C-alpha distance (Angstrom), angle and dihedral (degrees) to the residues before:
residue distance angle dihedral
M1 . . .
N2 3.81 . .
N3 3.79 111.8 .
L4 3.79 117.5 -129.4
V5 3.81 89.2 -145.4
S6 3.78 126.4 49.0
K7 3.80 103.0 174.3
V8 3.82 124.3 48.5
A9 3.80 134.3 170.7
V10 3.80 118.6 -145.9
I11 3.80 114.3 -160.7
G12 3.79 112.6 -152.6
S13 3.81 129.6 25.0
G14 3.77 100.6 -139.6
I15 3.79 116.3 124.3
S16 3.81 93.0 -80.9
G17 3.80 94.5 52.6
A18 3.81 93.1 39.9
V19 3.83 93.4 51.6
C20 3.81 90.0 47.2
A21 3.82 93.1 48.8
S22 3.81 92.2 49.0
S23 3.80 92.6 48.5
L24 3.81 92.7 48.7
A25 3.81 91.9 49.1
K26 3.81 91.0 50.9
N27 3.80 86.6 56.2
G28 3.80 91.5 56.7
I29 3.80 97.9 -99.9
S30 3.81 120.0 138.0
V31 3.81 106.7 -123.2
T32 3.78 131.2 -166.0
V33 3.81 117.1 -169.4
F34 3.80 117.6 -155.6
E35 3.79 117.3 -161.4
S36 3.80 124.9 175.9
A37 3.82 92.7 -156.8
R38 3.79 124.7 77.1
G39 3.80 92.5 -106.7
P40 3.79 143.4 8.5
G41 3.77 129.6 -82.4
G42 3.79 111.0 74.7
R43 3.81 104.1 -161.0
M44 3.82 87.0 -2.4
S45 3.79 90.7 64.3
Q46 3.77 126.7 132.8
R47 3.78 120.0 -139.9
R48 3.83 123.1 -142.3
E49 3.79 115.6 -159.3
I50 3.79 136.7 172.2
S51 3.80 118.2 -138.9
E52 3.80 123.8 -140.5
D53 3.80 91.1 -98.0
G54 3.83 91.4 52.5
R55 3.79 99.2 -100.5
E56 3.77 118.0 148.7
V57 3.82 112.0 -131.0
Y58 3.80 130.3 -178.3
F59 3.80 130.2 -158.4
D60 3.79 136.3 -174.8
H61 3.78 90.3 -141.1
G62 3.82 96.8 173.1
A63 3.79 125.2 41.5
P64 3.84 106.1 10.5
F65 3.83 93.7 -161.7
F66 3.79 140.0 -27.5
S67 3.79 138.7 -134.0
V68 3.79 127.9 -152.3
S69 3.80 134.1 -159.7
D70 3.82 103.5 158.9
T71 3.82 113.0 101.4
A72 3.81 94.8 -138.0
A73 3.80 92.4 49.8
L74 3.80 90.5 46.6
G75 3.80 88.0 58.5
Y76 3.79 89.1 62.0
I77 3.82 92.2 45.4
N78 3.80 92.1 52.5
E79 3.80 90.6 49.4
W80 3.81 90.6 51.1
K81 3.80 91.1 47.2
T82 3.81 89.7 53.4
K83 3.80 89.5 52.9
G84 3.81 91.8 50.2
L85 3.80 93.1 -113.1
V86 3.80 97.5 114.9
A87 3.81 134.9 38.5
E88 3.79 137.7 169.9
W89 3.79 118.1 -95.5
K90 3.80 103.6 -137.3
E91 3.79 108.9 -174.4
N92 3.80 139.4 117.5
F93 3.81 114.6 -75.8
G94 3.76 128.0 -177.1
S95 3.80 151.0 144.1
F96 3.79 126.9 -91.2
D97 3.80 120.1 -156.3
R98 3.80 109.6 -147.3
N99 3.81 93.4 -161.9
L100 3.80 92.6 54.5
N101 3.82 91.4 32.4
Q102 3.78 92.0 -139.1
F103 3.78 142.2 92.7
T104 3.79 109.9 -89.1
D105 3.79 100.4 179.5
F106 3.79 142.1 21.0
E107 3.79 124.8 -162.4
K108 3.79 115.7 -109.0
E109 3.78 116.3 -120.5
G110 3.79 110.3 -88.9
F111 3.81 92.8 17.7
E112 3.79 92.1 126.8
T113 3.78 131.2 -7.2
K114 3.78 109.5 -125.8
Y115 3.79 116.9 -158.0
V116 3.79 127.6 -161.0
C117 3.79 130.9 -177.2
L118 3.81 122.5 -115.8
P119 2.95 129.0 -91.6
G120 3.84 90.3 -8.7
M121 3.79 136.0 -4.0
N122 3.82 91.5 -101.5
S123 3.83 93.2 58.3
V124 3.81 97.4 95.2
C125 3.80 92.8 47.7
R126 3.80 90.4 48.7
A127 3.80 92.7 49.7
L128 3.81 92.7 48.3
C129 3.82 91.7 48.5
L130 3.81 90.4 53.6
E131 3.81 97.1 50.6
P132 3.82 120.2 119.8
G133 3.78 111.5 -80.9
V134 3.82 93.6 27.1
E135 3.80 120.5 102.7
S136 3.80 112.4 -169.6
K137 3.79 124.5 -159.4
F138 3.80 112.9 -168.3
G139 3.77 124.4 -168.3
V140 3.81 90.2 30.7
G141 3.78 115.6 122.3
I142 3.79 123.1 -165.3
G143 3.79 115.2 -124.5
R144 3.80 100.0 177.0
L145 3.80 142.2 2.9
E146 3.80 113.9 -151.0
W147 3.82 124.9 -167.6
L148 3.81 111.8 -144.5
E149 3.78 101.0 -152.7
D150 3.81 96.6 -170.6
D151 3.80 93.5 50.6
K152 3.82 96.2 33.9
L153 3.80 88.5 -132.7
W154 3.79 137.4 123.2
S155 3.80 120.0 -123.5
L156 3.80 118.6 -156.4
I157 3.79 121.3 -151.4
G158 3.79 120.7 -167.2
L159 3.79 126.1 -132.4
D160 3.82 87.6 -101.8
G161 3.82 91.8 53.5
Q162 3.80 93.7 -103.7
N163 3.81 117.3 146.8
L164 3.81 105.1 -118.4
G165 3.79 96.6 -172.1
Q166 3.78 143.0 -90.9
F167 3.79 124.0 -78.4
E168 3.78 137.2 -171.2
G169 3.78 92.6 -141.6
I170 3.81 138.7 21.7
V171 3.79 130.9 -153.9
A172 3.80 114.1 -169.1
S173 3.80 110.2 -165.4
D174 3.79 94.0 170.2
K175 3.81 115.6 80.4
N176 3.80 89.3 -154.7
I177 3.79 87.5 73.5
V178 3.81 86.0 82.2
N179 3.81 103.6 14.6
P180 3.84 113.3 121.5
R181 3.81 86.2 -153.0
V182 3.84 86.1 77.4
L183 3.81 89.6 74.3
A184 3.82 92.0 58.3
V185 3.81 92.4 47.4
T186 3.82 102.4 40.4
G187 3.80 105.2 15.8
R188 3.82 89.2 -121.8
P189 3.81 127.0 104.9
P190 3.82 116.2 -112.6
P191 3.84 112.9 -86.8
L192 3.82 96.5 -116.6
D193 3.80 118.4 65.1
L194 3.80 105.4 -141.6
N195 3.80 89.2 -148.7
L196 3.81 85.1 77.1
V197 3.81 90.3 60.7
P198 3.81 105.3 27.0
E199 3.80 92.3 167.8
F200 3.82 88.4 64.7
A201 3.79 95.0 46.9
L202 3.80 99.9 90.5
K203 3.79 93.7 45.2
L204 3.78 95.4 46.0
Q205 3.79 104.5 35.4
E206 3.79 95.4 88.5
I207 3.79 118.4 6.1
P208 3.82 104.2 -176.9
V209 3.79 112.9 -123.2
K210 3.78 137.6 -170.4
P211 3.81 113.6 -137.0
C212 3.78 121.7 -146.2
F213 3.78 138.3 -172.5
V214 3.78 118.6 -147.8
L215 3.77 127.4 -160.9
M216 3.80 120.7 -151.8
L217 3.80 113.6 -152.9
A218 3.81 132.4 -177.5
F219 3.82 122.0 -168.2
R220 3.78 128.4 -168.4
Q221 3.80 92.7 -136.5
P222 3.82 132.0 34.6
L223 3.80 116.6 -94.3
S224 3.77 90.4 -117.6
L225 3.82 96.4 174.8
V226 3.83 93.9 59.3
P227 3.84 104.6 94.2
A228 3.84 96.9 -157.7
K229 3.80 134.9 50.4
G230 3.77 92.3 -147.4
F231 3.77 130.6 21.4
A232 3.79 143.0 165.9
F233 3.78 120.9 -129.7
K234 3.78 120.9 -129.3
N235 3.80 121.6 -161.5
S236 3.79 94.5 8.4
K237 3.78 119.6 131.3
V238 3.79 91.3 -163.4
L239 3.83 111.6 36.8
S240 3.80 130.7 45.3
W241 3.84 101.8 170.8
A242 3.79 142.9 7.8
F243 3.81 124.2 -164.0
C244 3.78 132.9 -175.6
D245 3.79 98.8 -134.4
S246 3.80 95.4 -172.7
S247 3.83 91.8 58.1
K248 3.81 91.2 70.2
P249 3.81 117.9 104.7
G250 3.78 115.8 -95.0
R251 3.81 95.1 25.2
S252 3.77 120.7 127.3
A253 3.76 114.8 -163.6
T254 3.75 141.2 155.0
G255 3.75 107.1 -129.1
E256 3.78 116.9 -16.2
S257 3.80 134.3 -53.2
W258 3.80 127.6 -155.7
V259 3.80 134.5 -173.7
L260 3.81 120.1 -153.1
H261 3.82 124.2 -161.2
S262 3.78 120.8 -153.4
T263 3.77 124.2 -139.3
S264 3.80 114.8 -97.8
E265 3.82 88.6 -120.8
Y266 3.80 91.4 58.2
A267 3.82 90.9 47.7
E268 3.80 92.3 47.9
D269 3.80 90.3 51.7
I270 3.81 92.4 52.1
I271 3.82 91.6 46.6
A272 3.81 90.3 49.0
Q273 3.81 88.1 56.5
T274 3.81 99.0 41.5
G275 3.83 106.5 26.2
L276 3.79 134.6 -123.1
Q277 3.78 96.2 -71.6
K278 3.79 121.2 105.2
P279 3.82 106.0 -64.0
S280 3.79 116.8 -107.9
N281 3.79 123.3 -119.0
A282 3.80 88.7 -107.8
T283 3.82 90.9 55.3
L284 3.80 92.7 47.8
T285 3.80 90.9 47.9
K286 3.82 90.9 53.1
V287 3.82 91.0 47.4
A288 3.80 90.8 49.6
E289 3.81 91.3 51.5
D290 3.81 92.6 47.4
L291 3.81 94.9 49.4
L292 3.81 94.1 43.8
Q293 3.80 91.5 48.8
E294 3.81 91.0 52.5
F295 3.81 90.4 48.4
Q296 3.80 91.9 49.4
S297 3.81 90.6 47.8
T298 3.81 89.3 69.7
G299 3.80 87.7 86.0
F300 3.81 98.3 -122.9
N301 3.79 95.5 124.6
I302 3.82 93.4 -106.6
P303 3.83 109.9 -176.9
Q304 3.78 129.2 -149.2
P305 3.82 111.0 -75.9
F306 3.80 122.2 -123.2
F307 3.81 88.2 -136.1
M308 3.80 128.7 34.0
K309 3.81 130.5 166.9
A310 3.80 134.2 159.1
H311 3.79 127.5 -146.4
R312 3.80 131.2 -171.5
W313 3.78 124.3 -136.4
G314 3.78 97.7 -164.4
S315 3.80 101.0 -179.4
A316 3.80 107.0 -2.6
F317 3.79 98.2 112.0
P318 3.83 112.3 67.5
A319 3.78 117.6 -150.2
A320 3.82 95.6 -160.3
S321 3.81 140.5 42.7
I322 3.79 114.4 -134.5
A323 3.82 102.8 -176.5
K324 3.79 109.0 28.0
E325 3.81 94.4 150.8
D326 3.82 100.9 43.9
K327 3.83 93.0 28.4
C328 3.82 91.3 -142.1
L329 3.78 140.7 34.0
W330 3.80 114.9 -104.3
D331 3.80 134.3 -171.0
K332 3.78 105.7 -170.2
N333 3.81 96.0 -170.9
K334 3.79 94.4 54.4
R335 3.82 94.9 30.8
L336 3.79 91.9 -127.4
A337 3.81 123.0 149.2
I338 3.78 125.8 -175.7
C339 3.80 116.3 -162.7
G340 3.77 140.8 166.7
D341 3.77 142.8 112.8
F342 3.81 88.6 -69.2
C343 3.81 87.3 69.8
V344 3.83 98.5 55.0
S345 3.81 115.4 7.7
P346 3.82 132.8 -26.4
N347 3.79 97.5 -103.3
V348 3.80 142.9 73.4
E349 3.81 93.2 -87.8
G350 3.81 90.5 54.7
A351 3.80 90.6 49.6
V352 3.82 92.2 50.4
L353 3.81 92.5 49.5
S354 3.79 91.4 48.1
G355 3.81 92.7 50.1
M356 3.81 89.9 50.2
A357 3.81 90.7 50.3
A358 3.82 93.0 50.1
A359 3.81 91.5 51.3
S360 3.80 91.2 50.2
K361 3.81 90.8 53.4
L362 3.79 91.7 57.1
T363 3.80 95.3 44.0
Q364 3.79 100.2 42.2
F365 3.81 108.3 36.0
């Protein structure tokens, strides 16, 4: 089949954008991925830090793992497993009740297959963004998308005003491309003017999100008294999850590293006090102390870590799905697709399915 488009820009290199870019390239389309961050992954990023004593520590500070049930998505997972990019995370998982201060439940073996990427959660996105036919430009933010009506092309302008090229099709895998919340955070309007796609306006104007703070911790010795490597918190106003990052397959670490996730209520309260702008060091220090104190209050003799750093995910976790049936938003006339977990379901599987759907729109219309 001859494609009607030959040159497409994909904005965002999270798993949705990366899957879409890979699929388009396999269909003979020239793809350029633009990513404002230094590397790929989005919420599947991996963080590299250096401790005060010079140790190198790594953290999966976004999605800790993912599960898949959809047959089409499983096809991708099996392919990634064959390539050594994905493995199952087989550890003890449970639930900790903060009121009772004890574990009240442990997952039965085989309850849910948990997948992680190797050697870090960004590995699949990185591999997809480096496939033949995909050119990836990291550290390049999009300032404006312009529709050239006479030429029926999209023109991309960078945050610095640089012309980034013209494209026959656009895939936006970052909801902030249209989110009015961007103005409050950055002082700049979102790159895509919704007047260009009025049929998307109602769905995209305000996608509800759940904020979250994460705390990255590194300990010199294993937390041997903690009976699970991942557990949900019940009846805690501060913590929702704790994961032992270094227990995942393919990780090499000295000592033991953990990642804690706050509750959305705690994060909302902090944001209400400090605003949507990038959190200050003082705010992040307070968050780190709060989350560590709650973790240590579990009673498992948790010592002080040799490394500790907090990070805010301000809008990464969508609280609604806006295109469950079509799995993406699509404007056929302007050849514009918008995809992401906010279209299907707020998880990695939803993001994969949405990226697949966006690619199919551009290859089959």
